[in-house]
C-alpha positions in Angstrom: 112.7 71.9 107.1 115.3 71.7 109.8 117.1 68.5 110.7 119.0 68.4 114.0 122.2 66.5 114.6 120.4 63.6 116.3 118.0 63.1 113.4 118.3 61.3 110.1 116.5 61.7 106.8 115.9 58.4 105.1 115.2 58.6 101.4 114.1 55.5 99.4 114.4 56.1 95.7 113.1 52.6 94.6 111.0 53.3 91.5 107.3 53.4 92.4 108.1 53.1 96.1 109.7 56.4 96.9 109.6 57.5 100.5 111.1 60.3 102.6 111.2 59.7 106.4 112.6 61.8 109.2 113.9 59.5 112.0 114.2 61.2 115.4 115.1 59.6 118.7 111.4 59.2 119.5 109.6 58.5 116.2 109.8 58.0 112.4 107.8 60.6 110.6 106.7 60.6 106.9 107.9 63.9 105.5 107.4 63.2 101.8 105.1 66.2 101.5 107.9 68.5 102.6 110.0 67.9 99.4 109.9 70.5 96.6 107.2 69.6 94.0 109.7 70.5 91.2 112.3 68.1 92.5 113.1 64.5 91.3 114.5 61.5 93.0 118.1 60.9 91.9 119.7 57.6 91.2 123.2 56.6 92.1 125.5 55.1 89.5 128.1 52.4 90.0 131.4 54.1 91.1 131.8 57.6 92.4 128.8 59.9 92.8 128.9 63.6 93.5 126.0 64.8 95.6 125.7 68.5 96.4 123.9 69.9 99.4 122.9 73.5 100.0 121.4 75.4 103.0 119.5 78.6 103.2 121.6 79.5 106.2 124.6 81.5 105.0 127.9 80.1 106.2 126.3 76.8 107.3 128.9 74.1 107.7 126.6 71.2 108.0 127.8 67.7 107.0 125.8 65.2 105.0 126.7 61.5 105.2 125.3 58.7 103.1 125.2 55.8 105.5 123.8 53.0 103.4 123.3 52.3 99.7 121.9 49.0 98.5 122.1 48.0 94.9 119.0 46.0 94.2 120.1 44.4 91.0 123.3 42.9 89.8 124.4 41.6 86.4 124.4 37.9 85.4 
């Protein structure tokens, strides 16, 4: 699936509430069915996380930015 520069892919990995939405300037579209059936939703850990991105287009220099991460639980 192609994502243009003015679009965003929003991935919610909350357990049992996983969603994948493509946000364009005109609409928000559910694209959950576009993910690979063999994939799994990843979880971020506290501290540094290394996330790798790949493209089928040879020599692609696309950039991926994680804009927002919200920790839902904190220790007491």
